N, CA, C and O of each residue as an XYZ file, in Angstrom:
328
protein
N     205.638     59.261    128.789
C     205.531     59.057    127.366
C     204.400     59.913    126.824
O     203.322     59.958    127.417
N     204.633     60.603    125.688
C     203.614     61.476    125.131
C     202.692     60.700    124.186
O     203.061     59.666    123.629
N     201.499     61.231    124.033
C     200.514     60.622    123.144
C     200.924     60.829    121.690
O     201.485     61.873    121.356
N     200.653     59.848    120.811
C     200.940     60.055    119.399
C     200.076     61.190    118.865
O     198.914     61.337    119.246
N     200.660     61.986    117.979
C     199.936     63.114    117.424
C     199.346     62.756    116.069
O     199.875     61.917    115.340
N     198.251     63.406    115.757
C     197.597     63.214    114.472
C     198.481     63.765    113.353
O     199.092     64.823    113.507
N     198.549     63.057    112.242
C     199.288     63.516    111.070
C     198.292     64.094    110.081
O     197.281     63.463    109.773
N     198.573     65.292    109.582
C     197.667     65.961    108.658
C     198.118     65.786    107.209
O     199.304     65.609    106.928
N     197.154     65.838    106.305
C     197.428     65.836    104.873
C     197.700     67.273    104.446
O     196.982     68.194    104.835
N     198.738     67.454    103.647
C     199.049     68.776    103.107
C     198.959     68.726    101.590
O     198.718     67.664    101.017
N     199.149     69.860    100.937
C     199.038     69.931     99.481
C     200.184     69.210     98.785
O     200.025     68.742     97.658
N     201.332     69.116     99.440
C     202.487     68.456     98.846
C     203.328     67.775     99.902
O     202.953     67.712    101.072
N     204.477     67.263     99.471
C     205.353     66.510    100.367
C     206.558     67.298    100.856
O     207.327     66.797    101.677
N     206.737     68.509    100.374
C     207.883     69.313    100.783
C     207.423     70.407    101.726
O     206.251     70.782    101.748
N     208.357     70.905    102.494
C     208.059     72.017    103.387
C     209.078     73.111    103.144
O     210.281     72.902    103.302
N     208.589     74.277    102.758
C     209.427     75.461    102.627
C     208.835     76.505    103.556
O     207.740     77.015    103.320
N     209.575     76.819    104.622
C     209.078     77.809    105.560
C     209.114     79.184    104.917
O     210.163     79.639    104.464
N     207.960     79.844    104.879
C     207.848     81.180    104.322
C     208.003     82.241    105.398
O     208.443     83.358    105.127
N     207.637     81.879    106.625
C     207.689     82.820    107.735
C     207.842     82.055    109.032
O     207.162     81.053    109.255
N     208.716     82.516    109.870
C     208.848     82.035    111.244
C     209.046     83.291    112.073
O     210.044     83.994    111.913
N     208.103     83.575    112.956
C     208.147     84.865    113.641
C     207.755     84.755    115.113
O     207.153     83.776    115.554
N     208.113     85.775    115.834
C     207.798     85.913    117.254
C     206.642     86.906    117.369
O     206.870     88.114    117.442
N     205.430     86.418    117.386
C     204.251     87.277    117.372
C     203.986     87.976    118.705
O     203.351     89.030    118.728
N     204.457     87.414    119.803
C     204.173     88.012    121.106
C     205.392     88.693    121.734
O     205.347     89.085    122.900
N     206.469     88.834    120.980
C     207.675     89.571    121.410
C     208.317     89.015    122.676
O     208.816     89.779    123.502
N     208.308     87.677    122.838
C     208.975     87.084    123.996
C     210.362     86.551    123.652
O     211.031     85.960    124.500
N     210.794     86.760    122.407
C     212.124     86.324    121.994
C     212.178     84.918    121.430
O     213.256     84.434    121.086
N     211.010     84.238    121.326
C     210.955     82.875    120.802
C     209.976     82.802    119.629
O     208.938     83.463    119.632
N     210.316     81.998    118.636
C     209.418     81.810    117.503
C     208.147     81.119    117.967
O     208.202     80.115    118.677
N     206.999     81.658    117.562
C     205.728     81.046    117.944
C     204.729     80.951    116.797
O     203.607     80.489    117.002
N     205.112     81.377    115.594
C     204.259     81.232    114.413
C     205.133     80.767    113.258
O     206.182     81.348    112.982
N     204.683     79.707    112.585
C     205.364     79.200    111.397
C     204.350     79.117    110.271
O     203.240     78.619    110.459
N     204.736     79.608    109.099
C     203.882     79.547    107.908
C     204.704     78.898    106.810
O     205.828     79.322    106.543
N     204.149     77.866    106.168
C     204.927     77.107    105.187
C     204.123     76.818    103.921
O     202.892     76.817    103.919
N     204.871     76.573    102.849
C     204.345     76.114    101.565
C     204.758     74.655    101.443
O     205.931     74.330    101.623
N     203.823     73.780    101.143
C     204.161     72.356    101.051
C     204.105     71.802     99.634
O     204.441     70.639     99.408
N     203.682     72.628     98.675
C     203.555     72.110     97.309
C     204.376     72.870     96.275
O     204.264     72.598     95.079
N     205.198     73.817     96.717
C     206.117     74.497     95.811
C     205.528     75.621     94.989
O     206.179     76.107     94.065
N     204.297     76.056     95.302
C     203.715     77.141     94.517
C     203.990     78.519     95.120
O     203.577     79.536     94.562
N     204.688     78.556     96.263
C     205.039     79.823     96.895
C     203.928     80.415     97.744
O     204.093     81.499     98.303
N     202.802     79.727     97.851
C     201.673     80.199     98.645
C     201.567     79.389     99.931
O     201.773     78.176     99.935
N     201.250     80.068    101.002
C     201.125     79.409    102.302
C     199.939     78.462    102.337
O     198.841     78.812    101.904
N     200.165     77.254    102.857
C     199.068     76.312    103.055
C     199.173     75.572    104.384
O     198.287     74.789    104.725
N     200.245     75.809    105.139
C     200.446     75.180    106.443
C     200.767     76.268    107.456
O     201.709     77.040    107.276
N     199.971     76.322    108.530
C     200.109     77.356    109.549
C     200.216     76.677    110.904
O     199.382     75.839    111.248
N     201.249     77.037    111.686
C     201.466     76.386    112.977
C     201.734     77.435    114.045
O     202.333     78.477    113.780
N     201.276     77.136    115.264
C     201.333     78.101    116.352
C     201.783     77.449    117.652
O     201.343     76.352    117.997
N     202.669     78.140    118.370
C     203.061     77.762    119.730
C     202.253     78.666    120.646
O     202.553     79.854    120.766
N     201.238     78.120    121.288
C     200.342     78.940    122.097
C     200.740     79.052    123.562
O     200.194     79.880    124.291
N     201.695     78.218    124.005
C     202.059     78.251    125.420
C     203.511     78.638    125.686
O     203.961     78.599    126.831
N     204.247     79.013    124.638
C     205.595     79.533    124.813
C     206.679     78.515    125.071
O     207.767     78.885    125.513
N     206.420     77.225    124.806
C     207.440     76.210    125.070
C     208.319     75.912    123.849
O     209.199     75.054    123.922
N     208.092     76.606    122.737
C     208.904     76.422    121.538
C     208.449     75.281    120.647
O     209.084     75.001    119.630
N     207.356     74.617    121.012
C     206.827     73.498    120.230
C     205.468     73.883    119.649
O     204.738     74.690    120.226
N     205.144     73.296    118.505
C     203.867     73.570    117.859
C     202.728     72.980    118.690
O     202.747     71.803    119.049
N     201.731     73.827    118.989
C     200.565     73.381    119.743
C     199.328     73.220    118.856
O     198.457     72.400    119.144
N     199.253     73.997    117.787
C     198.109     73.947    116.877
C     198.624     74.003    115.442
O     199.482     74.824    115.120
N     198.098     73.124    114.575
C     198.427     73.115    113.157
C     197.146     73.283    112.352
O     196.142     72.620    112.610
N     197.200     74.183    111.368
C     196.080     74.373    110.450
C     196.585     74.197    109.025
O     197.673     74.659    108.681
N     195.782     73.520    108.192
C     196.127     73.307    106.787
C     194.993     73.853    105.930
O     193.821     73.578    106.185
N     195.354     74.634    104.905
C     194.395     75.166    103.944
C     194.624     74.449    102.619
O     195.392     74.920    101.780
N     193.963     73.315    102.430
C     194.204     72.470    101.257
C     193.817     73.132     99.942
O     194.499     72.942     98.935
N     192.744     73.901     99.933
C     192.315     74.532     98.684
C     192.756     75.992     98.569
O     192.389     76.677     97.614
N     193.532     76.463     99.527
C     194.102     77.806     99.561
C     193.047     78.892     99.345
O     193.257     79.848     98.599
N     191.907     78.718    100.021
C     190.859     79.724     99.934
C     190.870     80.684    101.119
O     189.995     81.542    101.236
N     191.864     80.539    101.999
C     191.974     81.408    103.159
C     191.276     80.888    104.401
O     191.321     81.524    105.455
N     190.628     79.730    104.283
C     189.952     79.106    105.422
C     190.593     77.756    105.699
O     190.803     76.970    104.775
N     190.911     77.472    106.973
C     191.548     76.188    107.275
C     190.601     75.020    107.013
O     189.431     75.056    107.394
N     191.120     73.989    106.360
C     190.357     72.776    106.097
C     190.586     71.739    107.181
O     189.726     70.892    107.425
N     191.741     71.800    107.833
C     192.079     70.870    108.899
C     192.735     71.650    110.033
O     193.607     72.486    109.797
N     192.313     71.375    111.253
C     192.926     71.963    112.448
C     193.145     70.822    113.429
O     192.207     70.096    113.760
N     194.394     70.659    113.901
C     194.708     69.599    114.854
C     195.584     70.133    115.979
O     196.279     71.137    115.821
N     195.541     69.451    117.105
C     196.467     69.733    118.197
C     197.833     69.185    117.817
O     197.919     68.121    117.203
N     198.900     69.890    118.169
C     200.249     69.443    117.917
C     200.753     69.840    116.540
O     200.149     70.668    115.857
N     201.874     69.236    116.140
C     202.542     69.650    114.904
C     201.998     68.971    113.662
O     202.478     69.246    112.562
N     201.022     68.103    113.796
C     200.417     67.430    112.654
C     201.391     66.538    111.893
O     201.169     66.214    110.727
N     202.465     66.148    112.560
C     203.467     65.315    111.894
C     204.436     66.117    111.044
O     205.246     65.542    110.316
N     204.364     67.431    111.127
C     205.216     68.320    110.321
C     205.892     69.360    111.198
O     205.532     70.535    111.141
N     206.861     68.956    112.005
C     207.518     69.941    112.873
C     208.319     70.943    112.045
O     208.845     70.592    110.989
N     208.415     72.188    112.516
C     209.232     73.182    111.820
C     210.676     72.733    111.710
O     211.167     71.987    112.559
N     211.358     73.184    110.668
C     212.732     72.789    110.436
C     213.710     73.522    111.334
O     214.828     73.056    111.555
N     213.294     74.659    111.850
C     214.185     75.417    112.752
C     213.413     76.047    113.863
O     213.994     76.719    114.714
């Protein structure tokens, strides 16, 4: 059984993926960037650091100043849609 993961606060309640990419060219998505408040700007950043296809690190930029306000292990309660 896995440990419960921390849930992060985001700017909004919706998730619109702006980018899902394979940063290390292994054929699997490992970076997800999303907008959660509908303004078209990224505020949720997620990374698969071990290549298993699951989010290992989640960062949220609540004030959209380019610096993460929250960083947690796991998907932060917001797994990618694809």
